[in-house]
Backbone bond lengths (Angstrom), bond angles and torsions (degrees), N, CA, C in turn:
res aa  C-N    CA-C-N  psi(-1)  N-CA   C-N-CA  omega(-1)  CA-C   N-CA-C  phi
1 M - - - 1.461 - - 1.527 111.97 -
2 F 1.338 116.41 -43.59 1.466 120.47 -176.82 1.534 113.12 -105.50
3 Q 1.316 116.82 5.08 1.460 120.62 179.78 1.530 110.45 -57.73
4 D 1.332 115.51 123.17 1.469 123.80 178.20 1.538 113.97 64.75
5 K 1.324 118.35 11.15 1.458 121.05 174.80 1.530 109.15 -81.13
6 V 1.327 116.25 143.19 1.459 121.27 177.74 1.526 108.22 -87.14
7 V 1.324 115.41 112.69 1.462 122.49 -175.34 1.522 109.08 -116.35
8 W 1.315 116.14 119.68 1.465 122.81 -178.29 1.519 108.56 -107.45
9 I 1.324 117.12 120.25 1.458 122.78 -178.09 1.521 109.55 -118.08
10 T 1.332 116.97 120.24 1.459 120.15 171.89 1.533 108.19 -91.99
11 G 1.323 116.23 160.97 1.458 119.00 -174.72 1.511 111.77 61.66
12 A 1.346 116.07 36.35 1.466 121.60 -172.58 1.523 113.60 -89.56
13 S 1.322 117.66 4.12 1.466 120.11 -174.58 1.518 113.23 -85.94
14 S 1.338 118.46 -8.12 1.467 120.63 179.74 1.518 109.20 -166.13
15 G 1.326 115.66 175.06 1.454 122.09 171.07 1.509 115.88 57.51
16 I 1.323 115.70 -137.85 1.463 121.69 -176.43 1.523 111.25 -61.94
17 G 1.340 117.44 -42.03 1.463 119.81 -179.25 1.508 112.36 -60.30
18 E 1.316 117.17 -43.89 1.464 121.24 178.58 1.528 110.93 -64.24
19 A 1.324 116.78 -44.30 1.464 120.32 -178.39 1.524 111.73 -64.81
20 V 1.334 117.44 -41.09 1.465 120.63 178.38 1.531 109.93 -66.92
21 A 1.323 117.47 -35.34 1.470 120.33 177.70 1.525 110.40 -59.09
22 H 1.312 117.13 -43.59 1.469 120.45 178.25 1.528 110.68 -61.86
23 E 1.333 117.31 -43.56 1.458 120.51 -179.57 1.526 111.21 -66.55
24 M 1.317 117.32 -40.36 1.460 120.64 178.75 1.528 111.32 -64.04
25 A 1.324 116.46 -39.47 1.467 119.94 178.25 1.524 110.15 -63.14
26 R 1.327 116.44 -42.05 1.469 119.40 178.61 1.524 111.08 -64.77
27 A 1.334 116.73 -27.06 1.472 121.03 179.20 1.528 112.08 -84.97
28 G 1.337 117.27 -0.01 1.460 120.74 176.01 1.511 115.70 90.09
29 A 1.318 117.96 15.01 1.467 120.94 -178.78 1.524 111.36 -75.26
30 K 1.332 115.28 155.60 1.461 122.72 170.97 1.523 106.69 -95.48
31 L 1.317 116.45 118.60 1.454 120.63 -166.90 1.524 114.18 -101.03
32 V 1.332 114.44 144.29 1.457 123.09 163.98 1.523 105.84 -119.55
33 L 1.327 116.64 119.87 1.461 121.36 -177.98 1.521 109.60 -111.11
34 S 1.325 115.57 124.50 1.464 120.26 -177.66 1.523 110.86 -130.35
35 A 1.311 114.97 146.93 1.461 125.78 173.33 1.516 105.16 -176.32
36 R 1.318 117.27 179.62 1.467 118.91 178.07 1.523 111.96 -77.86
37 R 1.328 117.61 -32.20 1.471 121.42 -171.37 1.535 110.74 -92.75
38 E 1.317 115.97 101.06 1.464 120.17 -178.15 1.515 111.81 -63.32
39 D 1.342 117.56 -37.95 1.462 120.06 -178.68 1.522 111.66 -61.67
40 E 1.336 116.98 -37.75 1.461 119.91 178.74 1.524 111.35 -73.17
41 L 1.316 117.69 -35.04 1.467 120.51 175.33 1.523 110.76 -63.09
42 L 1.322 116.05 -41.26 1.466 119.87 178.12 1.527 110.84 -64.58
43 R 1.328 116.61 -37.35 1.471 120.11 176.39 1.530 110.55 -61.91
44 V 1.336 116.55 -46.83 1.459 120.50 179.34 1.528 110.36 -59.82
45 A 1.320 116.89 -43.74 1.468 120.86 179.85 1.525 111.04 -62.08
46 R 1.333 116.96 -42.40 1.472 120.05 178.56 1.524 110.87 -62.21
47 E 1.322 116.18 -42.24 1.467 119.45 -178.82 1.527 111.56 -68.55
48 I 1.325 117.08 -33.45 1.461 119.96 176.48 1.523 109.78 -69.05
49 G 1.318 116.32 -45.87 1.459 120.91 170.72 1.511 116.48 79.99
50 T 1.336 119.36 12.96 1.457 120.58 176.70 1.525 110.15 -102.21
51 K 1.330 116.36 164.19 1.464 121.07 -175.57 1.524 113.25 -86.73
52 D 1.323 117.02 -27.61 1.463 120.18 -173.78 1.523 111.33 -82.71
53 I 1.341 116.18 64.30 1.459 121.39 179.82 1.522 109.46 -135.19
54 L 1.318 115.98 125.16 1.459 122.18 172.68 1.525 107.86 -104.89
55 I 1.322 116.86 119.44 1.460 122.10 177.26 1.519 108.17 -89.81
56 L 1.326 116.26 121.84 1.459 120.46 -173.18 1.534 109.34 -137.75
57 P 1.345 117.11 82.31 1.457 119.27 -179.40 1.531 112.31 -75.42
58 F 1.335 116.44 136.62 1.467 121.35 174.05 1.528 108.52 -168.60
59 D 1.309 115.50 166.88 1.462 123.14 178.07 1.522 108.59 -101.98
60 V 1.331 117.70 122.07 1.468 120.74 -175.36 1.525 112.27 -64.44
61 T 1.327 118.18 -17.11 1.465 120.12 179.53 1.519 112.93 -84.39
62 D 1.328 117.47 -6.48 1.464 121.33 179.79 1.529 108.80 -91.00
63 E 1.321 116.63 84.41 1.462 121.25 -174.25 1.524 112.85 -63.72
64 D 1.318 117.40 -27.48 1.463 120.68 -175.83 1.530 112.85 -64.57
65 I 1.329 117.79 -23.67 1.464 120.32 -176.46 1.529 113.00 -99.47
66 L 1.325 117.50 -6.44 1.465 119.35 -170.05 1.525 113.02 -63.97
67 S 1.324 117.81 -39.05 1.472 119.68 178.79 1.522 110.51 -59.80
68 D 1.324 116.61 -43.31 1.462 120.98 179.36 1.519 111.47 -66.29
69 V 1.339 116.74 -39.46 1.464 121.08 179.87 1.532 110.22 -62.74
70 V 1.324 116.79 -46.10 1.463 120.83 179.20 1.524 110.15 -63.31
71 K 1.328 117.43 -40.25 1.463 121.68 178.72 1.531 110.50 -60.63
72 Q 1.322 117.12 -38.67 1.469 120.29 178.96 1.524 111.15 -61.56
73 V 1.321 116.90 -39.85 1.465 120.16 179.13 1.526 110.24 -65.66
74 V 1.329 116.61 -46.56 1.469 120.34 -177.94 1.523 110.59 -67.49
75 D 1.332 117.74 -38.59 1.466 120.32 177.47 1.525 111.32 -63.03
76 Y 1.319 116.43 -34.09 1.474 121.05 -176.47 1.531 112.25 -79.73
77 Y 1.353 116.02 -45.59 1.467 119.56 -173.93 1.534 114.02 -110.45
78 G 1.327 117.04 -20.32 1.460 119.86 179.75 1.510 115.50 90.59
79 R 1.327 117.68 -12.08 1.457 120.99 -177.70 1.525 109.18 -164.98
80 I 1.338 116.08 170.91 1.463 122.76 172.84 1.527 106.76 -135.41
81 D 1.316 116.90 116.18 1.459 120.48 -177.71 1.521 112.88 -93.52
82 L 1.328 116.63 -36.62 1.466 120.61 -179.40 1.518 109.32 -141.74
83 L 1.322 115.90 125.83 1.455 122.36 172.22 1.522 107.81 -109.56
84 L 1.331 116.77 118.30 1.458 121.57 175.31 1.524 108.60 -104.74
85 N 1.332 115.29 101.97 1.464 122.09 176.76 1.530 108.08 -75.90
86 N 1.317 116.58 96.58 1.458 120.79 -173.15 1.525 113.00 -118.09
87 A 1.332 118.05 -8.32 1.463 120.12 179.31 1.528 109.88 -63.69
88 G 1.323 116.50 143.06 1.456 118.43 178.95 1.518 112.39 176.00
89 I 1.328 115.24 161.11 1.457 122.11 175.24 1.523 108.95 -136.27
90 S 1.334 116.05 162.71 1.451 121.90 178.85 1.529 109.27 -123.51
91 H 1.316 116.25 -174.89 1.470 119.91 176.89 1.516 109.52 -152.08
92 R 1.331 115.97 165.33 1.458 122.43 179.95 1.535 108.62 -140.62
93 S 1.311 117.57 95.73 1.463 121.37 176.50 1.516 109.29 -174.12
94 Y 1.340 116.35 151.01 1.457 120.52 174.59 1.529 109.91 -70.23
95 C 1.309 115.74 155.13 1.468 120.97 -179.74 1.532 111.53 -53.94
96 I 1.340 116.83 -44.41 1.453 120.55 -175.84 1.532 112.70 -64.68
97 D 1.339 116.26 -21.00 1.458 121.65 -178.62 1.533 112.86 -104.15
98 T 1.329 117.87 8.82 1.464 121.35 -173.79 1.525 110.79 -106.30
99 D 1.329 115.93 122.07 1.467 121.06 177.11 1.523 110.02 -65.77
100 M 1.317 116.45 147.09 1.461 119.74 175.79 1.520 111.28 -61.12
101 S 1.331 117.48 -29.40 1.465 120.09 178.16 1.530 110.83 -63.19
102 T 1.333 117.00 -31.34 1.469 120.32 177.85 1.520 110.46 -72.04
103 Y 1.337 116.71 -41.97 1.467 119.15 174.31 1.532 110.44 -58.37
104 R 1.314 116.70 -44.83 1.462 120.11 -178.61 1.520 111.41 -65.84
105 R 1.327 116.72 -37.37 1.469 120.03 179.31 1.528 110.82 -62.51
106 L 1.327 117.15 -44.60 1.462 119.36 179.89 1.520 111.52 -64.35
107 F 1.328 117.27 -40.13 1.459 118.78 179.30 1.525 111.24 -69.60
108 E 1.320 118.48 -35.63 1.465 120.54 177.58 1.520 111.06 -60.94
109 V 1.344 116.88 -43.74 1.466 120.84 -177.13 1.520 111.69 -80.76
110 D 1.334 116.49 -52.05 1.463 121.36 -169.33 1.527 113.91 -81.04
111 V 1.327 117.11 -22.65 1.468 119.85 -176.87 1.527 111.43 -117.88
112 F 1.327 116.70 -66.04 1.463 119.52 -172.75 1.531 112.19 -65.43
113 G 1.325 117.49 -36.04 1.463 119.89 177.08 1.517 112.20 -62.35
114 Q 1.352 116.13 -40.31 1.470 120.60 179.43 1.531 111.12 -68.42
115 I 1.338 115.09 -41.55 1.472 119.54 179.72 1.524 110.59 -64.14
116 A 1.334 116.36 -45.63 1.463 120.28 -176.04 1.525 111.64 -62.52
117 L 1.331 116.93 -44.59 1.466 119.40 179.71 1.525 110.63 -67.33
118 T 1.315 116.57 -41.43 1.468 120.36 178.28 1.527 111.35 -59.44
119 Q 1.330 117.01 -41.55 1.468 120.42 178.44 1.517 111.83 -59.82
120 K 1.324 117.30 -36.61 1.468 121.10 -179.44 1.533 111.93 -73.14
121 V 1.329 116.04 -30.68 1.469 120.10 -177.53 1.530 111.63 -83.76
122 L 1.318 117.15 -29.34 1.474 120.83 -174.92 1.529 114.34 -53.92
123 P 1.341 119.92 -46.57 1.467 118.34 -179.04 1.524 113.06 -58.79
124 I 1.311 117.05 -32.77 1.470 120.99 179.00 1.520 109.74 -66.70
125 M 1.328 116.62 -46.56 1.466 119.93 -179.41 1.526 111.08 -67.31
126 I 1.315 116.93 -34.68 1.470 119.81 177.34 1.527 110.26 -64.95
127 R 1.327 116.59 -41.29 1.483 119.76 176.78 1.525 110.80 -64.69
128 Q 1.320 116.51 -37.61 1.466 120.97 178.85 1.526 111.99 -70.08
129 K 1.346 115.70 -22.22 1.460 123.65 -172.62 1.523 111.30 63.30
130 S 1.339 114.89 30.26 1.462 120.42 176.52 1.525 108.83 -168.51
131 G 1.317 115.02 158.64 1.453 120.30 176.78 1.516 111.08 159.24
132 H 1.304 114.45 169.94 1.459 120.77 -178.24 1.522 106.99 -145.19
133 I 1.326 116.76 124.23 1.455 122.13 177.25 1.521 107.55 -115.57
134 A 1.322 116.00 125.36 1.459 121.23 179.07 1.522 109.20 -124.04
135 V 1.317 115.52 154.79 1.462 120.84 179.42 1.519 108.74 -139.50
136 T 1.324 115.91 137.20 1.454 119.79 175.12 1.526 107.71 -85.65
137 A 1.313 116.01 98.53 1.463 121.42 176.45 1.531 107.02 -89.41
138 S 1.317 118.12 -127.97 1.463 120.63 -177.90 1.518 109.41 -178.36
139 V 1.325 116.16 157.05 1.462 119.76 167.10 1.526 109.11 -57.15
140 A 1.344 116.57 -27.54 1.469 121.55 175.98 1.527 111.86 -66.50
141 G 1.319 117.60 -11.23 1.456 120.95 172.60 1.519 112.43 -82.98
142 K 1.338 115.98 -2.08 1.463 122.00 178.70 1.530 112.11 -119.77
143 I 1.353 115.55 -29.07 1.468 120.94 -174.39 1.518 108.92 -127.00
144 G 1.330 117.37 128.58 1.457 121.94 176.93 1.520 111.10 -80.31
145 V 1.327 116.09 131.69 1.468 121.68 -175.47 1.523 109.46 -125.03
146 A 1.329 117.61 136.85 1.459 121.71 177.71 1.521 110.61 -59.95
147 S 1.313 116.23 145.10 1.471 125.67 -179.71 1.521 112.62 70.10
148 R 1.331 117.05 10.56 1.472 121.68 177.37 1.530 110.81 -131.34
149 S 1.329 118.37 28.72 1.463 119.74 -171.66 1.526 112.48 -60.01
150 A 1.327 117.59 -40.30 1.469 120.08 179.48 1.518 110.74 -67.89
151 Y 1.328 115.96 -44.14 1.463 121.21 -179.02 1.525 110.70 -64.47
152 C 1.340 116.60 -47.55 1.464 120.12 179.65 1.526 111.24 -62.61
153 A 1.330 116.32 -41.48 1.460 119.62 179.25 1.522 110.82 -61.79
154 A 1.326 116.52 -43.57 1.464 120.73 -179.88 1.523 111.35 -64.50
155 K 1.334 116.37 -43.10 1.463 119.62 -178.20 1.531 111.57 -70.96
156 H 1.327 117.84 -35.99 1.473 119.85 173.50 1.530 110.14 -61.22
157 A 1.334 116.12 -43.92 1.466 120.30 179.62 1.522 110.94 -63.40
158 M 1.321 115.79 -41.93 1.457 120.83 179.79 1.526 111.29 -59.62
159 M 1.323 116.12 -46.03 1.462 118.74 -178.10 1.523 110.90 -67.50
160 G 1.324 116.89 -36.08 1.464 119.45 176.65 1.513 112.03 -62.59
161 F 1.321 116.07 -43.20 1.458 119.66 -179.61 1.524 111.04 -63.76
162 F 1.322 116.95 -49.69 1.461 119.03 -174.36 1.532 112.24 -73.08
163 D 1.338 118.13 -26.52 1.460 119.66 171.37 1.531 110.12 -64.22
164 S 1.326 116.51 -41.86 1.470 120.36 177.44 1.522 110.92 -65.52
165 L 1.323 115.68 -42.91 1.465 119.74 -179.98 1.525 111.10 -60.36
166 R 1.325 116.47 -38.81 1.466 120.57 -179.33 1.531 110.74 -56.12
167 A 1.323 116.04 -42.40 1.470 120.13 179.91 1.524 111.37 -65.95
168 E 1.326 116.76 -34.20 1.464 121.10 -176.18 1.522 112.79 -74.49
169 V 1.331 117.81 -35.58 1.473 119.98 -168.91 1.524 114.08 -102.15
170 R 1.302 117.68 -0.36 1.462 119.38 178.69 1.527 111.30 -57.28
171 Q 1.333 115.68 -37.36 1.462 120.11 -179.04 1.526 112.70 -63.97
172 H 1.323 117.15 -18.10 1.466 121.70 179.79 1.531 112.45 -99.91
173 N 1.338 116.56 12.11 1.468 121.54 179.97 1.538 111.08 62.94
174 I 1.332 116.01 36.53 1.458 121.99 177.33 1.522 108.39 -112.31
175 R 1.314 116.44 127.42 1.459 121.66 179.19 1.527 110.41 -95.63
176 V 1.312 115.75 151.35 1.469 121.47 177.83 1.525 108.69 -131.49
177 S 1.325 115.78 126.32 1.462 121.78 -179.46 1.522 110.59 -121.50
178 C 1.334 116.34 131.21 1.466 121.92 172.14 1.530 108.00 -103.97
179 I 1.317 115.99 114.84 1.459 121.76 178.16 1.528 107.34 -88.87
180 T 1.335 117.00 128.55 1.468 120.39 -176.50 1.522 110.06 -121.20
181 P 1.332 116.90 83.83 1.465 119.70 178.31 1.523 111.24 -73.95
182 G 1.331 114.17 150.93 1.452 120.88 167.89 1.518 108.49 -95.41
183 F 1.327 116.45 -132.59 1.459 120.57 179.27 1.532 109.25 -81.66
184 I 1.335 115.88 114.20 1.463 122.89 179.78 1.531 107.61 -121.82
185 R 1.324 117.22 139.32 1.467 120.16 -178.33 1.526 110.47 -74.70
186 T 1.331 115.02 89.54 1.466 123.81 178.48 1.534 107.69 -137.30
187 P 1.332 117.82 173.89 1.474 120.15 177.15 1.528 114.27 -79.34
188 V 1.318 119.50 18.83 1.474 121.42 -171.91 1.525 112.25 -58.49
189 S 1.330 117.88 -42.65 1.466 118.10 -178.99 1.524 111.40 -76.49
190 E 1.325 117.32 -34.48 1.465 119.80 178.24 1.529 111.13 -63.26
191 N 1.327 116.94 -35.11 1.461 121.59 179.88 1.531 113.15 -89.32
192 A 1.324 116.74 0.87 1.467 120.83 -179.46 1.528 110.48 -68.30
193 L 1.336 115.07 166.32 1.458 121.66 -179.58 1.522 110.35 -103.72
194 N 1.318 115.70 144.69 1.459 120.73 165.81 1.526 108.58 -75.67
195 G 1.318 116.10 175.42 1.454 119.84 -178.68 1.510 114.14 -59.88
196 D 1.352 116.36 -30.09 1.467 120.36 -179.38 1.522 113.24 -88.93
197 G 1.342 116.57 3.77 1.460 120.87 178.25 1.508 114.42 93.23
198 S 1.329 117.92 -4.62 1.468 120.43 176.53 1.524 109.99 -75.97
199 R 1.329 116.68 166.73 1.468 121.47 -176.73 1.525 110.65 -76.11
200 Y 1.319 116.68 131.68 1.464 122.64 179.61 1.523 110.50 -67.37
201 G 1.326 117.31 -51.34 1.452 122.41 168.47 1.513 117.46 74.69
202 K 1.328 118.94 19.01 1.466 121.33 178.61 1.524 109.54 -129.25
203 M 1.328 115.80 152.73 1.460 119.38 172.73 1.525 108.52 -96.52
204 D 1.318 116.36 121.61 1.467 121.13 178.89 1.530 110.64 -64.09
205 D 1.325 115.85 151.02 1.465 119.93 177.56 1.521 111.31 -60.79
206 D 1.354 116.67 -37.69 1.469 119.95 178.91 1.526 111.46 -63.23
207 I 1.334 116.38 -34.34 1.462 120.50 178.64 1.529 110.54 -72.68
208 K 1.335 116.16 -40.09 1.474 120.59 179.61 1.522 111.66 -57.56
209 T 1.315 116.41 -36.97 1.463 120.92 -178.10 1.529 112.11 -98.84
210 G 1.321 116.63 11.98 1.459 120.92 -177.63 1.514 113.50 -76.35
211 M 1.319 114.81 -179.53 1.467 121.60 -179.59 1.524 110.80 -66.37
212 D 1.319 116.56 141.76 1.461 121.30 174.70 1.527 109.24 -60.75
213 V 1.323 116.24 136.11 1.464 120.17 -173.33 1.528 111.94 -65.41
214 S 1.321 117.57 -30.35 1.476 119.73 178.33 1.527 110.68 -67.72
215 K 1.324 116.49 -39.69 1.463 120.21 176.13 1.522 110.26 -64.26
216 A 1.344 116.19 -41.31 1.459 120.42 177.96 1.523 111.01 -59.89
217 A 1.330 116.62 -42.35 1.466 120.74 -179.27 1.526 111.35 -62.36
218 K 1.311 117.28 -37.50 1.472 120.50 178.89 1.526 110.88 -66.52
219 I 1.333 117.01 -39.32 1.465 120.36 177.38 1.529 109.85 -64.63
220 I 1.329 115.91 -41.95 1.472 120.42 178.26 1.526 110.51 -61.52
221 M 1.313 116.79 -43.03 1.468 120.81 179.65 1.529 111.09 -59.61
222 R 1.320 116.40 -45.22 1.467 119.70 179.74 1.524 110.41 -63.06
223 G 1.334 116.15 -41.80 1.457 119.33 179.51 1.515 112.91 -64.96
224 L 1.331 116.60 -42.12 1.461 120.28 178.62 1.526 111.15 -65.30
225 A 1.321 116.56 -39.94 1.468 120.51 -179.82 1.532 111.14 -61.27
226 K 1.335 116.01 -33.03 1.461 120.91 179.43 1.528 112.32 -86.04
227 G 1.331 116.63 -5.68 1.454 119.61 -177.50 1.513 113.01 71.85
228 G 1.332 116.47 29.78 1.458 121.09 -176.35 1.518 112.80 -57.82
229 K 1.312 116.27 136.02 1.464 120.48 179.51 1.527 110.66 -76.41
230 E 1.331 116.80 -39.88 1.454 122.15 171.65 1.522 107.85 -128.32
231 I 1.309 115.74 126.88 1.460 121.12 -177.65 1.527 107.46 -115.98
232 V 1.316 116.41 101.17 1.465 121.58 -178.74 1.527 108.64 -82.08
233 V 1.325 115.96 128.51 1.466 122.03 -178.62 1.524 106.90 -127.35
234 S 1.315 115.98 90.43 1.459 117.78 -173.49 1.521 111.26 -157.65
235 Q 1.314 114.23 165.48 1.451 121.71 172.69 1.528 108.64 -89.78
236 W 1.324 116.85 -176.27 1.468 120.49 -170.11 1.522 112.66 -61.89
237 L 1.341 117.96 -35.56 1.460 120.20 -175.51 1.527 111.52 -62.60
238 E 1.330 116.45 -49.71 1.459 119.99 -178.48 1.530 111.60 -69.41
239 S 1.340 116.24 -38.56 1.471 119.48 178.05 1.519 111.04 -62.76
240 T 1.339 115.95 -41.40 1.462 119.92 177.34 1.523 110.30 -62.92
241 G 1.341 115.86 -40.35 1.457 120.38 178.55 1.519 112.34 -59.69
242 L 1.325 116.77 -40.56 1.467 120.07 178.90 1.531 111.36 -63.50
243 W 1.332 116.37 -40.00 1.465 119.30 179.03 1.531 111.34 -68.84
244 I 1.340 116.06 -39.95 1.465 118.70 177.98 1.525 110.05 -62.36
245 K 1.345 116.49 -44.61 1.472 119.39 179.98 1.524 111.27 -60.13
246 R 1.312 116.32 -37.29 1.469 120.01 -177.98 1.529 111.73 -72.72
247 L 1.352 116.16 -43.40 1.455 120.10 -172.72 1.524 113.71 -94.06
248 F 1.333 116.35 -33.76 1.467 120.96 -176.08 1.531 109.17 -135.48
249 P 1.320 117.97 68.95 1.465 120.32 -174.65 1.523 113.38 -58.55
250 G 1.350 117.17 -36.32 1.453 119.52 179.09 1.518 112.06 -60.68
251 L 1.317 117.11 -39.44 1.463 121.56 177.47 1.520 110.70 -63.96
252 M 1.324 117.37 -40.72 1.461 120.15 179.60 1.525 111.03 -65.63
253 F 1.319 117.57 -40.29 1.468 119.90 177.58 1.539 110.33 -60.60
254 W 1.319 116.77 -40.02 1.472 121.07 178.61 1.529 110.60 -65.62
255 I 1.341 116.74 -43.48 1.471 120.89 179.49 1.522 110.52 -60.92
256 M 1.315 117.12 -44.45 1.456 120.30 -179.19 1.531 111.72 -66.05
257 A 1.330 117.03 -35.59 1.467 119.87 178.09 1.524 111.07 -68.26
258 K 1.340 117.00 -40.84 1.463 120.17 178.37 1.528 110.44 -65.29
259 R 1.325 116.24 -38.71 1.468 119.72 177.92 1.526 110.58 -63.54
260 A 1.319 116.51 -39.19 1.463 120.72 -179.66 1.519 111.53 -62.33
261 E 1.320 117.38 -33.35 1.456 121.16 179.76 1.530 112.10 -64.60
262 Q 1.341 115.84 -22.24 1.462 120.61 -177.43 1.531 112.08 -93.27
263 E 1.322 117.48 -3.94 1.454 121.43 -178.62 1.511 110.23 -105.41
264 D 1.325 115.52 157.20 1.464 120.39 177.48 1.512 109.24 -146.51
265 F 1.330 116.17 106.23 1.460 120.95 177.98 1.521 111.33 -111.37
266 K 1.335 116.81 11.99 1.471 119.44 -177.97 1.513 110.24 -81.55
């Protein structure tokens, strides 16, 4: 399915992006790995050990360079078959304790950065008359959680945008997939922001007991291969939560409020 396909993964220096990069390499894909940290991208490339890898470090919030970045990919490989928008950050703080600069930072990275890069890639896929755009959203894009208001807001916005995009680009033979992970064992909480924008630096208990990232990557691969519109990657707790939210939203709101009473981020 992915043999000789050009697959571009942002946020590829750790977590889900790194794990999917390994799976794509095993499937024979030609990889473009992007993130801010070039040293970590080089480490991932060394561990993968294949030749068909373009290392392309950049910050998704720097819109001025995106045209040049996309041109580098096309100049190197000639096409882009799959763009996985995986860059992102989270946060841990109550709304009342969260600076507006932190809200803006999450939206710049998790929403506007994904939209801006996607806009630059779309004309290429339209010319090709084929392509696949995927985004790592979250169960938090479906369920609001206390102390994650910025993250949930960003992920809800992300899913809304890419759902709309899916309707627009179907006529061009372009698929759009929203990946919705639950708790996955990655550095996401350690790299999260406090309300004042400083680094949170802890691994949440839910993350510690979450799904192994390699298993998550395999589920994502199967979903992408099928062209899944929504690819749920979660254990029973998060999957049950999604069904409760869909069928009994009032019950889910009550559950989330009771959970909030047991947390303290002040």
